[in-house]
N, C-alpha and C positions, 0 to 999 in steps of 0.2 A: 133655247132646246129644248127639248120633251125628250125627260131622262126614259129610256128603252127596258125593259126587261133583260137580263144576261145571258138568259137564257134562249129566248128568243132571237138575239143579236147574236148567239152562236150554233144555234141551226140554221138560221139563213144566212150565216159566212160559211159553215162548210157544204151546204144544199149549192151555193156560187162555187166554193172552189170544185167541185167535182163537178158543174157544169164545165168549168173550165178545164180541167183535165178532161174531159170527153172531146171540147173543142180541140184541143192540143193532139188526141189521138187523131182526129178526121184528119186534123194539118199532116199532122207527119207520114198518115198510111199514104196522101195524095203527094206529099215529097218523094215519100218512097215511090209512087208509081207511076212516077213521072221522072224517075231516076237525075233529082237536084239533090239529094243524100244519100248515100253507098249504105248498106246494112254491115257491111263488113268492117264499118269504124266502128270502134269500139265503144266511143260514145253514146253514137245513134242507138248502137245496138243495146244497153244500157235502159238509153233513154225510152225506146219501143218496148224492151223486157217490161219496165214499170206499170210505162202507160196501159199495156197490154195488163197486165195485171190488175192493176187497179182499176180496168173498165169491165174488164171481160165478163167477171160476173154479175153483172146488172145485163150487159146487154145479151148474154147465151138465151135465158129466156124470150127478151123480147123477139128475136131473132126466128125461137120456135114458135112465136106465136102469130107472127106479122107473115102474107103471102113473100113470097119472092116475085122481085121487080124486076127477073134481071141481074143485072152488074150494077142494079141500084141499092143499096143500104140503107134502110131509112130508120134502123133499130136506133142510130145516135138522134136524129128527130126526137122520137116518139119518146126517147128515153127524158130527153132534153126539157120537153113541154110540160112531160109527168113532172121535172122534177119542180119546176116553173110552179104547176100546180099544185103542187105538196108546200112549199114555198107558201104563196097566198091565202094558202087554204090554215098553218098554223097561226098562220100572221092573224085572218080570220077569226080562229076560233080566239084565237084569244083575247083579240077586241071585243069579240061578244061576250065572252069569258069574265074578262074585268070591269069592262063597259058598259055592258049589256046593248054594244050597238046591234 
């Protein structure tokens, strides 16, 4: 097993944890929209509030920038692709700096 830099691991883990939170936000919004879960439930409301507070500061500027496509919100996809790009960029810069690749 190749030893990895703990800071690189931490950055990678935090980025992917945020991506999973974005996916959970999208899934919960679909479940609420299709009346699978009820927002009057305290647990659902608490989870929804947490997910909203965690994702809205990053999604709001993207929503202002991306054109309106009717009822389709692609800000989640734009942010996820941006985070995946950032993850790969950090790994590439680390490899370039350390190994000179």
